[in-house]
Structures are given as structure tokens and as C-alpha cells.
C-alpha positions, 0 to 999 in steps of 0.5 A: 489522521487524527487519533480519535478518528474513525477508520474504515478498513478495506471492504474485502473480507480477507483484507479486513481480517488481515488488517484487524490482526495486524493492528491488534497485535502491533504487526506480530500477526500479519506483518509477514502474510503468506510469506510476504512482508506487508504494511498497513496504510491509511489514506484519506478518501478523495471524495468522502474525506474518510480515513481508509485503511488497507494492507499491502505487500511492500518492498524497500527503496533506500529508507522508503517503502515501495508499493504496487497499485496492481488491483490484480490487473483490473482495468482501473487503479485501486481506490487507495492509489486514487486516494493518495494521488489526491492526498499524498500524506498517509499513515503507515504501520510496518510491524509495530512501527507507526509513522506518517509518510508522503506517497508519490508515484515512481518516475518511469526510470524509478519504476524500471528499477523497482519493478523487478524488486517488487516482482521478486517479492510477489511474482503475480505482479508480472501477470497482473501487468500482462493482463492490465490495460494500463501501466501499473503504478509503483508508489514510493513512501517516504517517512516524514520528519 
């Protein structure tokens, strides 16, 4: 995303507040949120083309980061996931570290090994999967050079 570009935060009030605190403090406030590691990711809107930012729980996979597109077990995928499937280049902030990454949906084999890691990070992912009428995607972010 461009440095001078307007960025639109999640319309969900508590998520927007989390993002603001995270950004304003370089992650000193917000990186660990309710006992879980979180990052801030900016995607490009698939229809609007606007920069869209959200905060997400993450896990690690080698030198990459892992996300779960749960949308709390809702029938549809979260907007951030739909955006990155259309435009996989994303901006990421983990604590004070800011970088560009490429996002991809984990293969079935990768998902099988990463799902337990993410459930250990946030036990509700299993409940969300149980009530979802879809397989919840796992996303891998790899830093670009």
C-alpha cells in the first residue's frame, strides 16, 4: 500500500479500537491482546480497491505467519480473506515490525498440521469449525524480499 494512502479500519468497533492502539503504539499495546498474539494486516479491497486493515490472531509456520479465516463460524468467509484471495500482496505489522507479504491458502496437508497449532492459540477456532457450513481456511503469510 502507498504511504500516503487512506486506510480503512475494520467497521467492527472493538476491532477498530484494537487496530488504532496497535498502530499508534507500534504494537506495544495490542500485539498481545486478551492473552493472544495478534498482527495487523492490510488488504486491498477486491471491489473497492481501497486499503482495508484488520487485526487477527496469528501463529507461526517456519518464518511465516498463520491466520484462520473463521469469521466466528459464519456461513461466509470474512471480507479480509476474500480480499487477499483476489489480491494476495498484503501489508503486515507484527509488533513494531512492518513488512509486505504474500498470502496464500494452506493446502489440505498444511491445514491438517497447522489447524492444531491455531486451535492451541485460540480454542474457539474448533467451535467455529464445528458450526460452520464450510471448511474454514488457514492462510499462510510469507514475507516478501
